[in-house]
C-alpha positions as CSV (number, residue, x, y, z in Angstrom):
1,M,109.6,110.6,124.2
2,R,110.2,108.4,127.2
3,R,109.3,104.8,126.9
4,P,106.5,103.9,129.3
5,N,107.0,101.3,132.0
6,P,105.2,98.1,130.8
7,I,103.9,97.2,134.3
8,R,102.6,100.7,135.0
9,L,101.1,100.9,131.5
10,S,99.3,97.6,132.0
11,K,97.9,98.8,135.3
12,S,96.8,102.0,133.8
13,V,95.0,100.3,130.9
14,L,93.3,97.8,133.3
15,A,92.2,100.6,135.6
16,V,90.7,102.7,132.8
17,A,89.1,99.6,131.3
18,N,87.4,98.7,134.6
19,E,86.3,102.3,135.1
20,R,84.8,102.6,131.6
21,N,83.2,99.1,132.0
22,I,84.4,98.0,128.5
23,K,83.5,94.3,129.4
24,M,79.8,95.1,128.9
25,T,80.5,97.0,125.6
26,A,82.6,94.0,124.4
27,A,79.6,91.8,124.9
28,S,77.5,94.2,122.8
29,V,80.1,94.2,120.1
30,A,80.2,90.4,120.1
31,F,76.4,90.1,119.8
32,Y,76.1,92.6,117.0
33,T,79.1,91.1,115.2
34,F,77.4,87.7,115.3
35,N,74.2,89.3,114.2
36,T,76.0,90.9,111.3
37,A,77.9,87.8,110.2
38,I,74.9,85.5,110.1
39,P,72.8,87.6,107.6
40,L,75.9,88.4,105.6
41,A,76.6,84.6,105.3
42,L,72.9,84.2,104.2
43,L,73.3,86.9,101.6
44,V,76.5,85.2,100.3
45,F,74.6,81.9,100.2
46,V,71.8,83.4,98.2
47,G,74.3,84.8,95.7
48,L,76.2,81.5,95.4
49,S,73.0,79.5,95.1
50,Y,71.9,81.8,92.2
51,F,75.2,81.0,90.4
52,G,75.3,77.3,91.5
53,G,78.2,77.6,93.9
54,V,76.6,76.4,97.2
55,G,79.2,73.5,97.4
56,L,81.9,76.1,98.1
57,L,80.0,77.6,101.0
58,D,79.4,74.1,102.5
59,R,83.1,73.5,102.4
60,A,83.8,76.9,104.0
61,V,81.4,76.2,106.8
62,E,83.0,72.8,107.5
63,I,86.5,74.5,107.6
64,V,85.4,77.2,110.0
65,I,83.4,75.0,112.4
66,G,85.8,72.1,112.1
67,G,83.0,69.6,111.5
68,S,80.1,68.4,109.4
69,A,77.9,71.0,107.8
70,S,75.0,68.6,107.3
71,R,72.5,70.8,109.2
72,F,73.6,73.8,107.2
73,Q,73.3,71.7,104.0
74,A,69.7,70.7,105.0
75,V,68.7,74.4,105.4
76,A,70.5,75.3,102.2
77,D,68.6,72.7,100.3
78,R,65.3,73.9,101.6
79,I,66.1,77.5,100.6
80,S,67.5,76.6,97.2
81,D,64.3,74.7,96.4
82,D,62.1,77.7,97.2
83,P,63.2,80.7,95.0
84,P,60.6,83.1,96.4
85,G,61.6,82.1,99.9
86,R,65.2,82.6,99.0
87,W,64.7,86.2,98.1
88,R,62.4,86.9,101.1
89,A,65.2,85.5,103.3
90,A,67.7,87.7,101.5
91,A,65.5,90.8,102.1
92,I,65.2,90.0,105.8
93,A,68.9,89.3,106.1
94,A,69.7,92.6,104.4
95,G,67.6,94.5,106.9
96,I,69.1,92.6,109.9
97,L,72.6,93.2,108.5
98,L,72.1,97.0,108.2
99,W,70.5,97.3,111.7
100,S,73.2,95.2,113.3
101,A,76.0,97.0,111.5
102,F,74.7,100.3,112.7
103,R,74.3,99.0,116.3
104,M,77.8,97.6,116.2
105,F,79.1,101.0,115.1
106,R,77.2,102.7,117.9
107,A,78.7,100.3,120.5
108,V,82.2,100.9,119.2
109,D,81.7,104.7,118.8
110,S,80.3,105.1,122.3
111,S,83.2,103.2,123.7
112,F,85.7,105.6,122.0
113,A,83.6,108.5,123.3
114,E,83.5,107.1,126.8
115,V,87.3,106.4,127.0
116,Y,88.4,109.7,125.4
117,D,85.6,111.6,127.2
118,E,84.7,113.3,124.0
119,R,81.1,113.5,122.8
120,K,81.2,115.8,119.8
121,A,78.3,115.3,117.5
122,A,79.0,113.7,114.1
123,S,77.3,114.5,110.9
124,L,75.3,111.9,109.0
125,T,78.1,111.5,106.4
126,E,80.6,110.9,109.2
127,T,78.3,108.4,110.8
128,L,77.9,106.5,107.6
129,I,81.6,106.5,106.9
130,D,82.4,105.3,110.4
131,T,79.8,102.6,110.2
132,V,81.3,101.3,107.0
133,I,84.8,101.4,108.6
134,V,83.7,99.3,111.6
135,L,81.7,96.9,109.4
136,V,84.6,96.4,107.0
137,A,87.1,96.0,109.9
138,V,85.1,93.4,111.7
139,I,84.0,91.5,108.7
140,V,87.5,91.4,107.3
141,G,88.6,90.0,110.7
142,V,86.0,87.2,110.6
143,L,86.9,86.4,106.9
144,V,90.6,86.1,107.5
145,V,89.8,83.8,110.4
146,G,88.1,81.6,107.7
147,V,91.3,81.8,105.6
148,A,93.3,80.7,108.6
149,G,91.0,77.8,109.1
150,A,91.4,76.8,105.4
151,L,95.2,76.8,105.9
152,L,95.1,75.0,109.2
153,S,92.7,72.4,107.8
154,F,95.6,70.6,106.3
155,R,96.2,68.8,109.6
156,A,99.3,67.0,108.5
157,E,101.1,70.3,107.9
158,G,99.3,72.2,110.7
159,A,102.4,72.9,112.8
160,V,104.2,74.2,109.7
161,W,101.4,76.5,108.7
162,V,100.7,78.0,112.1
163,P,103.4,80.7,112.2
164,Y,102.7,81.8,108.6
165,T,98.9,81.8,109.2
166,T,99.3,83.9,112.4
167,G,101.6,86.4,110.5
168,L,99.1,86.7,107.7
169,L,96.3,87.2,110.1
170,F,98.2,89.9,112.0
171,V,99.1,91.9,108.8
172,V,95.6,91.8,107.4
173,L,93.9,92.6,110.7
174,L,96.4,95.5,111.4
175,V,95.5,97.1,108.0
176,A,91.8,96.5,108.7
177,F,91.8,97.9,112.2
178,L,94.2,100.9,111.9
179,P,91.7,103.3,110.2
180,M,89.2,102.8,113.0
181,Y,91.8,103.7,115.7
182,Y,92.9,106.7,113.6
183,I,89.4,108.1,112.7
184,F,87.1,107.4,115.6
185,P,88.8,109.4,118.4
186,R,87.2,112.9,118.3
187,V,90.6,114.4,119.3
188,E,93.7,115.2,117.3
189,T,95.7,112.0,116.7
190,S,98.2,110.7,114.2
191,V,98.7,107.3,112.6
192,W,101.7,106.7,114.8
193,E,99.5,107.3,117.9
194,A,96.8,105.0,116.5
195,L,99.2,102.2,115.9
196,P,99.6,100.7,119.4
197,G,95.9,100.0,119.8
198,A,95.7,98.5,116.3
199,V,98.7,96.3,117.0
200,L,97.2,95.1,120.2
201,A,93.9,94.3,118.6
202,A,95.4,92.6,115.6
203,T,97.7,90.5,117.8
204,G,94.8,89.5,120.1
205,W,92.5,88.5,117.2
206,A,95.2,86.6,115.3
207,V,96.4,84.6,118.3
208,S,92.9,83.9,119.6
209,A,91.7,82.9,116.1
210,V,94.5,80.4,115.7
211,F,93.8,78.8,119.1
212,F,90.1,78.8,118.4
213,R,90.6,77.0,115.1
214,L,93.2,74.6,116.5
215,Y,90.8,73.7,119.3
216,L,88.1,72.9,116.8
217,S,90.4,70.8,114.7
218,L,91.4,68.8,117.8
219,S,87.8,68.3,119.0
220,P,86.0,65.8,116.9
221,N,82.6,67.1,117.9
222,P,82.6,70.3,120.0
223,Y,79.1,69.5,121.4
224,G,77.5,69.8,118.0
225,F,76.3,72.9,116.2
226,A,75.1,74.7,119.4
227,G,78.6,74.2,120.9
228,A,80.2,75.6,117.8
229,V,78.0,78.7,118.0
230,L,78.8,79.1,121.7
231,L,82.5,78.9,120.9
232,L,82.1,81.4,118.1
233,L,80.3,83.9,120.4
234,T,83.0,83.4,123.1
235,W,85.7,84.1,120.5
236,L,83.9,87.2,119.3
237,Y,83.6,88.4,122.9
238,V,87.4,88.0,123.4
239,G,87.9,89.8,120.1
240,G,85.6,92.6,121.1
241,L,87.4,92.9,124.4
242,V,90.8,93.1,122.8
243,L,89.5,95.6,120.3
244,L,88.3,98.0,123.1
245,L,91.5,97.4,125.1
246,G,93.3,98.9,122.1
247,V,91.1,102.0,122.5
248,V,92.1,102.3,126.1
249,L,95.8,101.7,125.4
250,N,95.9,104.5,122.8
251,A,94.0,106.9,125.2
252,V,96.5,106.2,128.0
253,L,99.6,106.5,125.9
254,G,98.3,109.7,124.3
255,G,97.5,111.2,127.7
256,H,93.8,111.7,126.8
257,V,92.5,110.0,130.0
258,E,93.0,110.5,133.7
259,V,93.9,107.2,135.3
260,D,92.3,106.3,138.7
261,Y,94.2,103.4,140.1
262,E,91.5,102.7,142.6
263,W,89.7,100.9,139.8
264,L,92.3,98.2,139.8
265,P,91.1,94.7,141.0
266,G,91.5,94.3,144.7
267,T,91.7,98.0,145.4
268,D,89.0,99.6,147.5
269,E,87.2,102.5,145.8
270,A,87.3,105.8,147.5
């Protein structure tokens, strides 16, 4: 198999990405990922508070946002002091988690179908399995970013840890993302054909996560809690965009999509 020209391949991926408008889908993925992570964190908090381990979660929040978790602690104290309210919050969080996970799956699945131009109906079992795959892949991605934050929180040794942290992130993310790129296309594909997209997504998530965490560690107060949330949403959007670019890359390399170079930036459409 002839090795593709990197410049032409990049142009092909960009053209298809613009034609399929994956930037909008990436925004949906970011929103539903955020909407999944928040109720999941609440469920984890409820579980930890039941067993008296809230302090661990406070430390984790401080590591991820790179600052004080005092506001989170205040909310946590209110919930902990109200057991009935705690379980009501858990029930609501579980509902939001399930809805957001399904919507996140639909956004990713529709992107695969749009890029590959394949719209075969999936059974309920296939839909549930695919939803779990997306949920696990994205949640694992967010969790390993937290692990990276824990390693990089040792600021005196930050420069030493960065290469090891990035490598760890890449390996874990690659394992998490590969099943999605292999199973979701409704066309015949192999693990080898699914690998380039997974590598691109894992690389993008790992590098952007390290820069995101380093930025937070160097910023004493990134405009408070609201600023941290905005930065998190921005990172999730970048992550969603790279995730979908991996879909386009695999489709282009596999010859499953017809490239129209008129969709390149600065090119007039016919």
